[in-house]
C-alpha positions as CSV (number, residue, x, y, z in Angstrom):
1,M,-2.7,-13.0,5.2
2,V,0.8,-11.7,5.6
3,V,2.0,-13.9,2.7
4,S,-0.7,-12.6,0.4
5,V,0.2,-9.0,1.2
6,M,3.9,-9.7,0.6
7,I,3.2,-11.3,-2.8
8,D,1.2,-8.2,-3.9
9,L,4.0,-6.0,-2.7
10,W,6.7,-7.9,-4.7
11,M,4.5,-7.9,-7.8
12,I,4.1,-4.1,-7.6
13,L,7.9,-3.7,-7.1
14,A,8.5,-5.9,-10.1
15,L,6.2,-3.8,-12.3
16,L,8.0,-0.7,-11.1
17,L,11.4,-2.2,-11.9
18,L,10.6,-3.2,-15.4
19,P,10.9,0.4,-16.8
20,L,14.3,0.7,-15.0
21,A,15.4,-2.6,-16.6
22,L,14.5,-1.2,-20.0
23,V,16.4,2.0,-19.4
24,I,19.5,0.0,-18.4
25,A,19.2,-2.4,-21.3
26,W,18.4,0.2,-24.0
27,P,21.9,1.8,-24.1
28,M,23.5,-1.7,-24.3
29,V,21.3,-2.7,-27.2
30,A,21.9,0.6,-28.9
31,T,25.7,0.3,-28.5
32,L,25.7,-3.2,-30.0
33,R,23.6,-2.0,-32.9
34,K,25.9,1.0,-33.5
35,R,28.9,-1.2,-33.6
36,K,27.3,-3.5,-36.1
37,L,26.2,-0.6,-38.2
38,R,29.6,1.0,-38.0
39,R,31.3,-2.2,-39.2
40,A,28.8,-2.4,-42.1
41,E,29.3,1.3,-43.0
42,L,33.0,0.9,-42.8
43,S,32.8,-2.0,-45.2
44,G,30.5,-0.1,-47.5
45,E,32.6,2.9,-47.2
46,G,35.7,1.0,-48.3
47,A,33.9,-0.4,-51.4
48,D,32.5,3.0,-52.4
49,G,35.9,4.6,-52.0
50,A,37.5,2.0,-54.2
51,S,34.9,2.6,-56.9
52,Q,35.3,6.3,-56.8
53,A,39.1,6.1,-57.0
54,A,38.8,3.8,-60.0
55,L,36.4,6.1,-61.7
56,Y,38.7,9.1,-60.9
57,R,41.6,7.3,-62.5
58,E,39.6,6.5,-65.6
59,H,38.4,10.1,-66.1
60,L,41.9,11.4,-65.5
61,A,43.3,9.0,-68.1
62,E,40.8,10.3,-70.6
63,I,41.7,13.9,-69.9
64,E,45.4,13.2,-70.2
65,Q,44.8,11.3,-73.5
66,S,42.8,14.3,-74.9
67,H,45.6,16.6,-73.9
68,A,48.3,14.4,-75.5
69,D,46.2,14.3,-78.7
70,G,45.9,18.0,-78.8
71,A,42.1,18.0,-78.4
72,I,42.4,20.3,-75.3
73,D,45.1,22.9,-74.5
74,D,47.0,23.3,-71.3
75,A,44.5,25.6,-69.7
76,Q,41.6,23.3,-70.3
77,Y,43.6,20.3,-69.1
78,A,44.4,22.0,-65.8
79,S,40.8,23.1,-65.3
80,L,39.3,19.7,-66.0
81,K,41.8,18.0,-63.8
82,T,41.0,20.4,-60.9
83,E,37.3,19.9,-61.3
84,L,37.7,16.1,-61.3
85,A,39.7,16.2,-58.1
86,R,37.1,18.5,-56.5
87,K,34.2,16.1,-57.3
88,L,36.1,13.2,-55.8
89,L,36.8,15.2,-52.5
90,A,33.1,16.3,-52.3
91,E,31.9,12.7,-52.6
92,E,34.2,11.5,-49.8
93,Q,33.1,14.3,-47.4
94,G,29.4,13.6,-48.1
95,G,29.8,9.9,-47.0
96,S,31.5,11.0,-43.8
97,Y,28.7,13.4,-43.0
98,Q,26.0,10.8,-43.5
99,L,27.8,8.4,-41.1
100,T,28.0,11.2,-38.5
101,Q,24.3,11.7,-38.8
102,R,23.5,8.1,-38.3
103,R,25.8,8.0,-35.3
104,D,24.1,10.9,-33.6
105,G,20.5,10.0,-34.5
106,G,19.7,7.9,-31.4
107,R,20.8,10.5,-28.8
108,G,17.5,12.3,-28.9
109,L,15.5,9.1,-28.3
110,L,17.7,8.2,-25.4
111,F,17.2,11.5,-23.7
112,A,13.5,11.3,-24.3
113,L,13.4,7.9,-22.6
114,A,15.4,9.2,-19.7
115,F,12.5,11.6,-18.8
116,T,9.6,9.7,-20.1
117,V,10.2,6.4,-18.3
118,P,10.4,7.8,-14.7
119,L,7.3,9.9,-15.3
120,A,5.5,6.9,-16.8
121,A,6.6,4.7,-13.8
122,L,5.3,7.4,-11.4
123,G,2.0,7.6,-13.2
124,L,1.6,3.8,-13.1
125,Y,2.4,3.8,-9.4
126,F,-0.4,6.2,-8.6
127,Y,-2.7,4.3,-10.9
128,W,-1.8,0.7,-10.0
129,G,0.4,1.1,-6.9
130,A,-0.2,1.4,-3.2
131,H,-0.4,5.1,-2.8
132,D,-3.7,5.0,-0.9
133,D,-2.4,2.1,1.2
134,V,0.6,4.3,2.2
135,A,-1.7,7.1,3.3
136,L,-3.8,4.6,5.3
137,Y,-0.7,3.3,6.9
138,R,0.4,6.8,7.9
139,D,-2.9,7.5,9.5
140,I,-2.7,4.2,11.4
141,V,0.8,5.1,12.7
142,A,-0.5,8.5,13.8
143,S,-3.4,6.9,15.6
144,Q,-1.3,4.4,17.4
145,S,1.3,7.0,18.5
146,G,-1.4,9.2,19.9
147,V,-0.7,12.2,17.7
148,S,-3.9,12.1,15.7
149,D,-7.1,14.0,16.3
150,M,-10.8,13.3,15.9
151,V,-10.7,14.2,12.2
152,V,-7.9,11.7,11.5
153,E,-9.6,9.1,13.6
154,A,-12.8,9.5,11.7
155,R,-11.0,9.4,8.4
156,L,-9.1,6.3,9.4
157,T,-12.2,4.4,10.3
158,Q,-13.8,5.5,7.0
159,Q,-10.7,4.5,5.0
160,L,-10.7,1.1,6.7
161,R,-14.4,0.6,5.8
162,K,-13.7,1.4,2.1
163,R,-10.7,-0.9,2.2
164,V,-12.8,-3.7,3.5
165,E,-15.5,-3.1,0.9
166,S,-13.0,-3.0,-2.0
167,H,-10.7,-5.8,-0.7
168,P,-12.9,-8.2,1.2
169,Q,-10.1,-10.7,1.7
170,D,-7.8,-8.1,3.3
171,L,-8.2,-9.6,6.8
172,N,-5.6,-7.3,8.3
173,S,-7.6,-4.2,7.5
174,R,-10.8,-5.9,8.6
175,Y,-9.2,-6.8,11.9
176,M,-8.1,-3.2,12.5
177,L,-11.6,-2.0,11.6
178,A,-13.1,-4.5,14.1
179,Q,-10.9,-3.2,16.9
180,R,-11.8,0.4,16.2
181,L,-15.5,-0.3,16.0
182,L,-15.3,-2.1,19.3
183,V,-13.5,0.8,21.0
184,S,-16.1,3.3,19.6
185,N,-18.9,1.2,21.0
186,D,-20.2,0.0,17.6
187,I,-20.2,-3.5,19.0
188,Q,-22.5,-5.1,16.4
189,G,-20.3,-3.7,13.6
190,A,-17.2,-5.0,15.3
191,L,-18.8,-8.4,15.8
192,A,-19.7,-8.6,12.1
193,Q,-16.1,-8.1,11.2
194,Y,-14.8,-10.6,13.7
195,R,-17.3,-13.2,12.5
196,Y,-16.1,-12.8,8.9
197,I,-12.4,-13.2,9.9
198,V,-13.1,-16.3,12.0
199,A,-15.1,-17.8,9.1
200,E,-12.1,-17.3,6.8
201,E,-9.4,-18.2,9.3
202,P,-10.9,-20.7,11.8
203,E,-7.4,-21.2,13.3
204,A,-7.0,-17.6,14.3
205,V,-7.4,-18.3,18.0
206,N,-6.6,-14.8,19.3
207,I,-9.2,-13.2,17.0
208,R,-11.8,-15.9,18.0
209,A,-11.1,-14.9,21.6
210,E,-11.7,-11.2,20.8
211,M,-14.9,-12.2,19.0
212,A,-16.1,-13.9,22.2
213,Q,-15.3,-10.7,24.1
214,A,-17.4,-8.7,21.6
215,L,-20.2,-11.2,22.0
216,F,-20.0,-10.7,25.8
217,F,-20.4,-6.9,25.3
218,A,-23.1,-7.3,22.7
219,N,-25.2,-9.2,25.2
220,G,-25.0,-6.6,27.9
221,S,-21.9,-7.9,29.6
222,K,-23.5,-11.2,30.1
223,I,-22.2,-14.7,29.5
224,T,-24.2,-16.6,26.9
225,A,-24.0,-20.1,25.5
226,E,-22.3,-18.8,22.4
227,V,-19.7,-17.0,24.4
228,I,-18.9,-20.2,26.4
229,R,-18.7,-22.2,23.2
230,E,-16.2,-19.8,21.6
231,V,-14.2,-19.6,24.8
232,D,-14.0,-23.4,25.1
233,Q,-12.7,-23.6,21.5
234,V,-10.0,-21.1,22.2
235,L,-8.8,-22.7,25.5
236,A,-8.8,-26.1,23.8
237,T,-6.2,-24.8,21.4
238,Q,-4.5,-22.1,23.5
239,P,-5.0,-22.9,27.2
240,N,-3.2,-19.7,28.3
241,N,-5.1,-17.2,26.2
242,T,-5.7,-14.3,28.6
243,T,-8.8,-13.0,27.0
244,A,-10.5,-16.4,27.0
245,L,-9.4,-17.0,30.6
246,G,-10.9,-13.7,31.7
247,L,-14.2,-14.6,30.1
248,A,-14.1,-18.2,31.6
249,G,-13.5,-16.6,35.0
250,I,-16.6,-14.4,34.6
251,A,-18.7,-17.4,33.6
252,A,-17.5,-19.4,36.6
253,F,-18.1,-16.4,38.9
254,E,-21.7,-16.0,37.6
255,R,-22.5,-19.7,38.4
256,E,-20.9,-19.2,41.8
257,D,-17.9,-21.4,41.1
258,Y,-15.6,-18.9,42.9
259,A,-12.7,-21.3,43.0
260,G,-12.9,-21.8,39.3
261,A,-13.1,-18.1,38.7
262,K,-10.1,-17.4,40.8
263,S,-8.2,-20.2,39.0
264,H,-8.9,-18.8,35.6
265,W,-8.1,-15.2,36.5
266,Q,-4.9,-16.2,38.4
267,R,-3.6,-18.1,35.4
268,A,-4.2,-15.1,33.2
269,L,-2.7,-12.7,35.7
270,N,0.5,-14.8,35.9
271,Q,1.2,-14.2,32.2
272,L,0.9,-10.4,32.4
273,A,3.4,-7.7,33.4
274,P,2.6,-6.2,36.8
275,G,1.1,-2.7,36.6
276,S,-0.6,-3.1,33.2
277,N,-4.3,-2.3,32.9
278,A,-5.1,-6.0,32.2
279,S,-3.2,-7.2,35.2
280,Q,-5.0,-4.6,37.4
281,A,-8.4,-5.9,36.2
282,L,-7.4,-9.5,36.8
283,A,-6.0,-8.8,40.2
284,A,-9.2,-7.2,41.2
285,G,-11.1,-10.2,39.9
286,V,-8.9,-12.5,42.0
287,Q,-9.7,-10.4,45.0
288,R,-13.4,-10.6,44.5
289,A,-13.2,-14.4,44.0
290,E,-11.2,-14.7,47.2
291,A,-13.7,-12.6,49.1
292,A,-16.6,-14.7,47.9
293,L,-14.7,-17.9,48.8
294,A,-14.1,-16.6,52.3
295,K,-17.7,-15.5,52.7
296,V,-19.1,-19.0,51.9
297,G,-16.4,-20.7,53.9
298,E,-15.1,-22.8,50.9
299,A,-11.5,-21.6,51.1
300,Q,-9.2,-18.8,52.1
301,A,-7.3,-16.7,49.7
302,E,-4.2,-18.5,48.5
303,S,-2.3,-15.3,48.0
304,T,-2.8,-11.8,49.2
305,S,0.1,-10.3,47.3
306,V,-1.9,-10.1,44.1
307,A,-4.0,-7.3,45.8
308,S,-1.1,-4.9,45.5
309,K,-0.7,-5.4,41.7
310,S,-3.5,-2.9,40.8
311,A,-7.2,-2.3,39.9
312,E,-9.3,-3.5,36.9
313,Q,-9.7,-3.3,33.2
314,A,-12.9,-3.5,31.2
315,S,-13.1,-6.0,28.6
316,S,-13.5,-9.2,30.5
317,Q,-14.4,-8.8,34.1
318,A,-17.5,-9.1,36.3
319,S,-20.8,-7.3,35.9
320,P,-21.0,-3.7,37.1
321,Q,-23.5,-4.5,39.8
322,A,-20.9,-6.7,41.5
323,Q,-18.3,-3.9,41.8
324,S,-17.6,-1.7,44.8
325,V,-16.7,2.0,44.6
326,G,-13.0,2.7,44.9
327,E,-10.6,5.6,44.4
328,N,-11.0,5.6,40.6
329,S,-14.7,4.8,40.6
330,I,-18.0,6.6,40.0
331,A,-21.3,5.1,41.2
332,V,-24.3,6.3,39.2
333,S,-28.0,5.6,39.8
334,V,-29.8,5.7,36.4
335,S,-33.5,5.9,35.8
336,L,-35.9,6.7,33.0
337,G,-37.9,9.9,33.0
338,D,-41.7,10.1,32.6
339,G,-42.9,10.2,29.0
340,V,-39.8,8.3,27.6
341,K,-41.0,5.7,25.1
342,Y,-39.0,2.5,24.9
343,T,-39.0,-1.2,24.6
344,P,-37.5,-3.4,27.4
345,S,-34.7,-4.6,25.1
346,T,-33.6,-1.0,24.1
347,P,-29.8,-0.6,24.9
348,V,-28.8,1.9,27.6
349,F,-25.2,3.1,27.6
350,V,-23.8,4.7,30.8
351,Y,-20.3,6.2,30.4
352,A,-17.8,8.7,31.6
353,R,-15.7,10.8,29.2
354,T,-13.7,14.0,29.0
355,A,-15.0,17.2,27.5
356,E,-12.2,17.0,24.9
357,S,-12.9,13.6,23.5
358,P,-16.0,11.5,22.8
359,M,-14.1,8.3,23.5
360,P,-15.5,6.8,26.8
361,L,-13.0,6.3,29.7
362,A,-15.4,3.8,31.2
363,I,-18.7,2.4,30.0
364,V,-21.5,0.0,31.0
365,R,-24.1,-1.4,28.7
366,L,-27.6,-2.2,30.1
367,T,-31.1,-2.5,28.7
368,A,-34.2,-0.4,29.5
369,A,-35.6,-3.4,31.4
370,D,-32.7,-3.1,33.9
371,L,-33.6,0.4,34.9
372,P,-33.7,1.9,37.5
373,A,-30.2,0.6,38.3
374,R,-27.0,1.5,40.1
375,V,-23.8,1.0,38.1
376,V,-20.2,1.6,38.9
377,L,-17.8,3.1,36.4
378,D,-14.2,2.1,37.2
379,E,-11.0,0.7,35.8
380,S,-12.8,-2.6,34.9
381,R,-15.0,-0.7,32.4
382,A,-12.1,1.0,30.5
383,M,-12.4,0.6,26.7
384,M,-8.7,1.3,25.8
385,P,-5.4,0.6,27.6
386,G,-3.9,3.8,28.8
387,R,-7.2,5.7,28.8
388,S,-9.2,5.2,32.0
389,L,-10.6,7.2,34.9
390,K,-7.3,7.1,36.9
391,T,-5.7,9.3,34.1
392,V,-8.1,12.3,34.6
393,D,-9.5,14.5,37.3
394,R,-12.7,15.9,35.6
395,V,-15.3,14.0,33.5
396,Q,-18.7,14.1,32.0
397,V,-21.1,11.4,32.9
398,V,-23.8,10.4,30.4
399,A,-26.6,7.9,30.4
400,R,-28.2,7.4,27.0
401,L,-31.2,5.3,25.8
402,A,-30.2,4.2,22.3
403,V,-33.6,4.0,20.6
404,G,-32.0,2.9,17.3
405,G,-29.8,0.4,19.0
406,N,-26.6,2.2,17.7
407,A,-23.7,2.7,20.1
408,R,-23.2,6.2,18.7
409,P,-25.6,9.1,19.6
410,A,-28.3,9.5,17.0
411,P,-31.4,11.7,16.6
412,G,-34.3,10.2,18.6
413,D,-32.2,8.9,21.4
414,W,-32.9,10.0,25.0
415,Q,-30.2,10.9,27.5
416,G,-29.3,12.5,30.8
417,E,-25.9,13.8,31.8
418,V,-23.8,15.5,34.3
419,K,-21.6,18.0,32.3
420,T,-18.9,18.4,34.9
421,L,-17.9,16.1,37.7
422,T,-14.6,16.7,39.5
423,R,-12.6,13.9,41.2
424,E,-13.5,15.3,44.7
425,D,-17.2,14.5,44.0
426,W,-16.7,11.0,42.6
427,S,-17.4,9.4,45.9
428,K,-20.7,11.3,46.4
429,P,-24.0,9.8,45.4
430,L,-24.8,10.6,41.7
431,S,-28.2,10.2,40.0
432,I,-29.0,10.7,36.3
433,V,-32.5,10.7,34.9
434,I,-32.8,10.0,31.1
435,D,-35.4,12.6,30.0
436,Q,-33.8,14.7,27.2
437,Q,-34.3,13.7,23.6
438,I,-31.5,14.3,21.2
């Protein structure tokens, strides 16, 4: 992918440099032509001068002979001799003027090219060049640096969609679009992009691991046979892939292989810097596995020091029903109101967000068949590193029945919400009834 992009870049640069090469070469070619023309003119000028001098001498001899024979008097002789000399001088000056005209004739063209070529190059750049790509890159930088707003974020996602449609083989743009769709809860859209990339680049192990994670979310945070198959392929090639190890730990925990879950999560934890969101999530997973091992008497925790490394991240840890309520947690009981029409497979999204941004700080995906249910929103359900419940003191809590199956709110969906919940009330029992139609 990178090689293809670099080739396109160098081709564009080459096209832009061609006019510059012409500008540089033109004066050199013009100079050579002028020198050749000057030599020819000088040669022609010498021949013409010799002819004119010979003709002058011939006419002068005739005038002198006529004066000697008495055919013309002294006054006529002087007048004819002066006129003959004037004609010779006029002819010599006319040749010099023509040479000067030829010498100055190319200057206008050179000045015209000096202005036309840069303007033409600029026009070709906007027509053929990467002007739109530069604008897209600037929006990406603004988004990654945190200085963008909702308008820029929406425009960036739309630009990436158009880029993917117009350049299907631009896997870099497709990958960025997949990540943005996953963060914005359009899991099916993200999954479609991941599948395309993996089909084109089967050796892209890290992207395959992210696709397995998207599959996990798409199935209601449940391990499926397809998730396990993708995880096994990743670990066969890259045994220390942290995303795949996290999912493998969840699969082991679900089948009550607590020792295996702890082993997978500990291996992933050992590769991460202490204090990061991912390490916090894995540390909490190790704690849960150790607690389960102690409860069934299979083993004691091999290390208690990992408990101090932090709390959890979302993408690849245990189901919400298995989590306890901690300092940065909100427990929510969710139920459907009377009169709400649904099918058992209709997705239900429960999430916490700030009033300033629609991006969830923590989110859980269920189905209507799971309700009523009690879920826990905490660090393990964060959607983006650096944006989680521990970073805020006031949230909105929303439970939405997505009738159309779309992660984004749409007309016809049903929801219930708590518009303001301060940190002091997070530990208190919270119930939401989904009974308001959008």
